[in-house]
C-alpha positions as CSV (number, residue, x, y, z in Angstrom):
1,M,-63.0,7.8,-1.8
2,S,-64.8,10.6,0.0
3,K,-64.9,14.4,-0.6
4,G,-65.1,17.2,2.0
5,K,-63.8,20.6,2.8
6,L,-60.3,19.4,3.0
7,G,-60.4,18.0,-0.5
8,K,-60.1,14.4,-1.7
9,V,-59.2,11.5,0.6
10,L,-57.7,8.5,-1.2
11,Y,-57.2,5.3,0.8
12,S,-56.4,1.6,0.4
13,L,-58.7,-1.1,1.5
14,S,-56.0,-3.7,2.0
15,P,-52.9,-3.4,4.2
16,P,-50.8,-1.5,4.4
17,Y,-53.5,1.2,4.8
18,V,-52.2,4.3,3.1
19,F,-54.2,7.6,3.1
20,F,-53.4,10.6,0.8
21,I,-55.1,14.0,1.3
22,S,-55.2,16.3,-1.7
23,P,-56.4,19.7,-0.7
24,I,-58.8,21.6,-3.0
25,P,-58.5,25.4,-2.3
26,S,-61.8,27.4,-2.3
27,Q,-62.6,30.2,-4.7
28,A,-61.8,32.7,-2.0
29,T,-58.5,31.2,-1.3
30,M,-57.6,31.2,-5.0
31,S,-58.4,34.9,-5.2
32,E,-56.0,35.6,-2.4
33,L,-53.1,33.9,-4.0
34,Q,-50.6,36.2,-5.5
35,E,-47.4,35.7,-7.4
36,V,-44.5,36.2,-5.0
37,S,-40.9,36.9,-6.1
38,I,-38.3,35.4,-3.7
39,T,-34.8,36.7,-3.8
40,E,-31.8,35.2,-2.0
41,E,-31.1,37.4,1.0
42,K,-27.7,35.8,1.7
43,P,-26.0,34.2,-1.3
44,L,-24.6,30.7,-0.7
45,L,-21.2,31.9,-2.1
46,P,-21.0,35.6,-1.3
47,G,-18.7,37.4,-3.6
48,K,-17.5,34.1,-5.2
49,T,-17.1,34.1,-9.0
50,L,-16.5,31.1,-11.2
51,E,-12.8,31.9,-11.1
52,D,-12.8,31.8,-7.3
53,V,-14.5,28.4,-7.4
54,K,-11.9,27.1,-9.8
55,E,-9.1,28.4,-7.6
56,A,-10.7,26.6,-4.6
57,E,-10.9,23.4,-6.5
58,L,-7.3,23.7,-7.6
59,A,-6.2,24.4,-4.0
60,A,-8.1,21.3,-2.9
61,Q,-6.5,19.2,-5.6
62,T,-3.1,20.6,-4.6
63,L,-3.7,19.5,-1.0
64,L,-4.6,16.0,-2.2
65,D,-1.5,15.8,-4.3
66,A,0.7,17.1,-1.5
67,G,-0.8,14.5,0.9
68,Q,-2.1,14.9,4.4
69,T,0.2,13.9,7.2
70,H,-1.2,12.5,10.5
71,S,0.2,11.0,13.7
72,V,-1.6,8.7,16.1
73,E,-0.7,7.4,19.5
74,T,-0.3,3.7,20.1
75,P,0.8,1.7,23.1
76,F,4.2,1.5,21.5
77,G,4.6,5.2,20.7
78,S,3.5,7.6,18.1
79,I,3.3,6.6,14.4
80,T,3.3,9.1,11.5
81,F,1.7,8.5,8.1
82,T,0.8,10.5,5.0
83,V,-2.4,9.9,3.0
84,F,-2.7,10.7,-0.8
85,G,-6.0,10.7,-2.7
86,I,-9.6,10.0,-1.7
87,P,-10.9,6.5,-0.6
88,K,-12.6,4.6,-3.4
89,P,-15.7,2.6,-2.6
90,K,-15.2,-1.1,-2.3
91,R,-11.4,-0.7,-2.9
92,P,-8.6,-1.2,-0.4
93,A,-6.0,1.4,0.4
94,I,-2.4,0.8,-0.8
95,L,-0.4,1.0,2.4
96,T,3.4,1.2,2.1
97,Y,6.1,0.6,4.6
98,H,9.8,1.5,3.9
99,D,13.1,-0.1,4.7
100,V,15.8,0.7,7.2
101,G,17.7,3.9,6.4
102,L,14.9,5.2,4.3
103,N,11.6,7.1,4.7
104,Y,8.5,6.9,2.5
105,K,9.9,9.6,0.2
106,T,13.3,8.1,-0.4
107,C,11.9,4.6,-0.6
108,F,8.7,5.1,-2.7
109,K,8.5,8.5,-4.2
110,P,10.6,7.7,-7.4
111,L,8.2,4.8,-8.0
112,F,4.9,6.6,-7.4
113,D,6.1,9.7,-9.4
114,T,6.4,7.7,-12.7
115,E,3.9,8.3,-15.4
116,D,3.0,4.7,-15.6
117,M,2.0,4.7,-11.9
118,Q,-0.6,7.4,-12.3
119,E,-3.3,4.9,-13.4
120,I,-2.9,3.1,-10.1
121,I,-2.8,6.3,-8.2
122,K,-6.2,7.3,-9.7
123,N,-7.7,4.0,-8.6
124,F,-6.5,3.7,-5.0
125,V,-5.9,5.9,-2.0
126,R,-2.4,5.6,-0.6
127,V,-1.1,5.5,2.9
128,H,2.6,5.9,3.4
129,V,3.6,4.8,6.9
130,E,6.9,5.9,8.4
131,A,8.6,3.9,11.2
132,P,8.9,5.9,14.5
133,G,11.6,8.6,14.2
134,M,12.1,8.1,10.5
135,E,9.9,11.0,9.3
136,E,11.5,14.2,8.1
137,G,12.4,16.5,10.9
138,A,11.9,13.8,13.6
139,P,13.7,14.6,16.8
140,V,16.4,12.2,18.0
141,F,15.1,9.8,20.6
142,P,16.6,10.3,24.1
143,L,19.3,8.1,25.4
144,G,17.9,4.8,26.6
145,Y,14.8,4.9,24.5
146,Q,13.4,1.5,23.8
147,Y,12.6,1.3,20.1
148,P,9.6,-0.9,19.1
149,S,10.3,-4.4,17.8
150,L,9.2,-5.2,14.3
151,D,6.3,-7.1,15.8
152,Q,5.3,-4.0,17.7
153,L,5.6,-1.9,14.6
154,A,3.1,-4.3,13.0
155,D,0.8,-3.9,16.0
156,M,0.7,-0.1,15.3
157,I,-1.0,-0.5,11.9
158,P,-4.6,-1.2,13.3
159,F,-4.5,2.2,15.0
160,I,-3.8,3.8,11.6
161,L,-6.6,2.0,9.9
162,Q,-9.0,2.8,12.8
163,F,-8.0,6.5,12.5
164,L,-8.7,6.6,8.8
165,N,-11.7,4.3,9.0
166,F,-10.2,1.9,6.4
167,S,-11.2,-1.7,6.5
168,T,-8.7,-3.4,4.2
169,I,-5.3,-2.7,2.5
170,V,-3.0,-3.9,-0.1
171,G,0.4,-3.8,1.6
172,F,3.6,-2.8,-0.2
173,G,6.7,-3.2,1.9
174,V,10.4,-3.1,1.2
175,G,13.0,-4.9,3.4
176,A,12.1,-4.3,7.1
177,G,8.8,-2.9,5.9
178,A,8.1,-6.1,4.0
179,Y,8.6,-8.0,7.3
180,V,6.3,-5.6,9.2
181,L,3.5,-6.0,6.7
182,S,3.9,-9.8,6.7
183,R,3.7,-10.0,10.4
184,Y,0.6,-7.8,10.3
185,A,-1.0,-10.0,7.7
186,L,-0.4,-13.1,9.8
187,S,-2.2,-11.5,12.8
188,H,-4.9,-9.6,10.9
189,P,-5.6,-11.8,7.7
190,D,-9.1,-10.3,7.2
191,Q,-7.7,-6.8,6.8
192,V,-5.1,-7.6,4.1
193,E,-6.3,-8.2,0.6
194,G,-2.8,-8.6,-0.9
195,L,0.9,-8.1,-0.3
196,V,3.8,-6.8,-2.5
197,L,7.0,-7.7,-0.6
198,V,10.3,-6.5,-1.9
199,N,13.5,-8.0,-0.4
200,L,11.6,-10.0,2.3
201,D,13.8,-12.0,4.8
202,S,11.3,-14.0,6.8
203,S,13.9,-15.7,8.9
204,A,15.5,-14.6,12.1
205,K,19.3,-14.2,12.3
206,G,21.1,-17.4,13.2
207,W,24.1,-17.5,15.6
208,M,26.5,-17.3,12.7
209,D,24.7,-14.3,11.2
210,W,24.6,-12.7,14.6
211,A,28.3,-13.2,15.2
212,A,29.1,-11.9,11.7
213,H,26.9,-8.9,12.4
214,K,28.7,-8.1,15.6
215,L,32.2,-8.4,14.0
216,T,31.1,-6.2,11.2
217,G,29.9,-3.7,13.7
218,L,33.4,-3.4,15.1
219,T,34.9,-2.5,11.8
220,S,32.1,-0.8,9.9
221,S,29.9,2.2,10.6
222,V,26.2,2.0,10.9
223,S,25.8,3.8,7.6
224,D,28.1,1.4,5.8
225,M,26.2,-1.6,7.2
226,I,22.8,-0.1,6.1
227,L,24.2,0.6,2.6
228,E,25.3,-3.0,2.3
229,H,21.8,-4.0,3.4
230,L,20.2,-1.8,0.7
231,F,22.5,-2.3,-2.3
232,S,24.4,-5.1,-3.9
233,Q,28.1,-5.4,-3.8
234,E,28.3,-4.7,-7.5
235,E,26.4,-1.4,-7.0
236,L,28.5,-0.4,-4.0
237,S,31.8,-1.1,-5.9
238,G,30.5,0.7,-8.9
239,S,29.7,3.7,-6.8
240,S,26.8,4.7,-9.1
241,E,25.0,8.0,-8.8
242,L,22.1,6.4,-7.0
243,V,24.4,4.8,-4.4
244,Q,26.3,8.1,-3.9
245,Q,23.0,9.9,-3.5
246,Y,21.7,7.5,-0.8
247,R,25.1,7.3,0.9
248,N,24.9,11.0,1.3
249,I,21.4,10.8,2.6
250,I,22.2,8.2,5.3
251,V,25.6,9.5,6.4
252,H,24.3,13.0,6.9
253,A,20.9,12.1,8.3
254,P,20.1,14.2,11.3
255,N,18.3,11.3,12.9
256,L,21.0,8.7,12.3
257,E,20.7,7.6,16.0
258,N,17.0,6.8,15.3
259,I,18.0,4.9,12.2
260,E,20.5,2.8,14.2
261,L,17.7,1.9,16.6
262,F,15.4,0.7,13.7
263,W,18.4,-1.2,12.3
264,N,18.9,-3.0,15.6
265,S,15.2,-3.9,15.7
266,F,15.4,-5.4,12.2
267,N,18.4,-7.5,13.2
268,N,16.6,-8.8,16.3
269,R,13.5,-9.9,14.3
270,R,11.8,-13.2,15.0
271,D,11.3,-15.9,12.5
272,L,7.9,-15.6,10.7
273,H,7.7,-19.4,10.5
274,F,6.1,-19.6,7.1
275,D,4.9,-23.2,6.4
276,R,3.0,-24.0,3.2
277,R,1.8,-27.2,4.7
278,G,0.8,-25.7,8.1
279,D,-1.4,-23.0,9.5
280,T,1.3,-20.3,9.6
281,N,1.0,-18.8,6.2
282,L,-0.2,-15.8,4.4
283,R,-3.8,-16.2,3.3
284,C,-3.8,-13.4,0.7
285,P,-2.3,-13.1,-2.8
286,V,1.4,-12.3,-2.5
287,M,4.0,-10.9,-5.0
288,L,7.6,-11.5,-3.9
289,V,10.0,-9.1,-5.6
290,V,13.8,-9.2,-5.6
291,G,16.6,-8.0,-7.9
292,D,19.1,-10.3,-9.5
293,Q,22.2,-10.5,-7.4
294,A,20.5,-8.4,-4.7
295,P,21.6,-8.8,-1.0
296,Y,18.4,-10.7,-0.2
297,E,18.0,-12.7,-3.3
298,D,18.6,-16.1,-1.5
299,A,16.3,-15.1,1.4
300,V,13.5,-14.2,-1.0
301,V,13.9,-17.5,-2.9
302,E,13.8,-19.4,0.4
303,C,10.7,-17.4,1.4
304,N,9.0,-18.3,-1.9
305,S,9.6,-22.0,-1.2
306,K,7.6,-21.7,2.1
307,L,4.6,-19.8,0.9
308,D,1.5,-21.2,-0.8
309,P,2.3,-21.7,-4.5
310,T,-1.3,-21.2,-5.5
311,T,-1.4,-17.6,-4.2
312,T,2.2,-16.5,-4.5
313,S,3.9,-14.8,-7.5
314,F,7.7,-14.5,-7.7
315,L,9.3,-11.6,-9.6
316,K,13.1,-11.6,-10.0
317,M,14.1,-8.4,-11.8
318,A,17.3,-8.3,-13.9
319,D,19.6,-5.3,-13.7
320,S,17.7,-3.8,-10.8
321,G,20.2,-4.2,-7.9
322,G,19.0,-4.1,-4.3
323,Q,16.3,-1.5,-4.7
324,P,14.1,-2.4,-7.8
325,Q,11.5,0.2,-6.9
326,L,14.2,2.9,-7.5
327,T,16.1,1.4,-10.4
328,Q,13.3,-0.3,-12.4
329,P,10.1,1.7,-11.4
330,V,8.4,1.2,-14.8
331,K,8.8,-2.6,-14.8
332,L,7.7,-2.9,-11.2
333,T,4.7,-0.7,-11.9
334,E,3.8,-3.0,-14.7
335,A,4.1,-6.0,-12.4
336,L,2.0,-4.3,-9.8
337,K,-0.7,-3.7,-12.4
338,Y,-0.8,-7.4,-13.2
339,F,-1.0,-8.2,-9.6
340,L,-3.9,-5.9,-8.9
341,Q,-5.6,-7.1,-12.0
342,G,-5.3,-10.7,-10.7
343,M,-7.0,-9.6,-7.6
344,G,-10.0,-8.3,-9.6
345,Y,-9.0,-4.6,-9.9
346,M,-8.1,-2.5,-12.9
347,A,-9.2,-5.2,-15.4
348,S,-9.2,-2.7,-18.3
349,S,-5.6,-1.6,-17.6
350,C,-3.3,-1.8,-20.6
351,M,0.1,-3.4,-20.0
352,T,2.8,-3.7,-22.6
353,R,6.3,-3.3,-21.1
354,L,6.6,-6.4,-19.0
355,S,7.9,-9.5,-20.6
356,R,6.9,-12.6,-18.7
357,S,8.3,-16.1,-18.8
358,R,8.1,-19.3,-16.8
359,T,11.0,-19.9,-14.5
360,S,12.3,-23.4,-13.7
361,S,13.7,-24.0,-10.2
362,L,12.7,-20.6,-8.8
363,T,9.1,-20.6,-9.9
364,S,6.4,-20.5,-7.2
365,N,4.1,-22.7,-9.2
366,R,6.3,-25.6,-10.0
367,L,3.4,-27.8,-10.6
368,S,1.4,-27.3,-13.8
369,R,-2.1,-26.0,-13.8
370,D,-3.4,-29.4,-14.7
371,D,-1.8,-31.3,-11.8
372,G,-5.1,-31.6,-10.0
373,R,-4.3,-29.1,-7.3
374,P,-6.8,-26.2,-6.8
375,R,-5.6,-22.9,-8.1
376,A,-6.2,-19.6,-6.4
377,S,-9.6,-18.3,-7.1
378,S,-9.5,-14.8,-8.5
379,R,-12.2,-12.3,-7.6
380,T,-14.4,-11.0,-10.3
381,S,-13.3,-7.6,-11.6
382,D,-15.2,-4.4,-11.2
383,S,-16.5,-4.7,-14.8
384,G,-17.8,-8.2,-14.1
385,S,-15.2,-10.0,-16.2
386,I,-12.5,-12.3,-15.0
387,P,-9.0,-10.7,-15.0
388,A,-6.4,-11.9,-17.5
389,E,-4.2,-13.5,-14.8
390,S,-4.6,-14.6,-11.2
391,P,-2.0,-14.8,-8.4
392,G,0.2,-17.8,-8.5
393,Q,2.3,-16.7,-11.4
394,S,6.1,-16.4,-11.7
395,M,7.6,-13.5,-13.7
396,E,10.9,-12.2,-14.8
397,A,11.2,-8.6,-15.9
398,A,12.9,-8.0,-19.3
399,V,15.8,-5.7,-19.4
400,S,14.5,-3.7,-22.3
401,D,11.8,-1.0,-21.9
402,T,10.7,-1.3,-25.4
């Protein structure tokens, strides 16, 4: 250590060599120092009171609650999506994709508006994707427009994630949307942490199905065929308030021509070729959901038999009809919480309404846990504890809400 006019010099004799200079002001300099009062020439918030700040915060929160709608261009056309919430560190976004004849509001809003869903909403940012031409106010496509195939709709999703700078998602799809997200997960397995698939039909239409579809098209309108796709025969014959509401929405849709194009793409889908013994399979946790006596009940059961039983959960919901997210939102929310908890998220969530029981022939884990096969490894939760359940379960929702 040496001392000079500049003050004290402290240094280290071993690497790294670090020097610190501590100035010592002279007596003359000390006498020249005066107390200076500094005032803010330009306030950071000119004219802003505490009430103004609160109003600005309320406006920002209102904007988040209303969602922010964006559109991005892709090689297959423009795609529109609405984002709710703020991205959470180390958490995927929940990305939804609706069915034919619906948009994100008519397909998912009743579910995400429930009180029980608010816990999930607080923990995840949501991205609601709308198929081309399905968003509110969408113009009718010109005559001869080539609507994207379901495979091409899946290929649009990376452009959405790139725009938002999101790395992974938990997909939530219904009907055609379930197919699109499944196709996306097959081609981008590293970007999908989990899938909730309602009414998934993974098979292409056979010749008999194609012929029946053509004959039906000669005697039924597009809106009638879509309603039969969305709701069970029991619901249609009962003509419930829900069916009447959605019949009115579809029949009087200003973009019905666009809906028909989406419908045609769905009916021309390719087989996903799921094979639990082969390489073509979903690598993430999956929850298959279908209503009892729903139009796609058999298709979902068949799909369940093709997926990996160690990572697949099967939920058949009683008294839910063809659209369980509309008719049984509380029970589906409860199942979604279990699913996310099994993935390592929301470990402290309290769930009381869902009654679970083993199924026999329809269960996705027909072999017991002690049969020697490896089970799905569940990720550690945010709190460091292991979640109560991991994927690979089979559930049936109870009818009662109590």
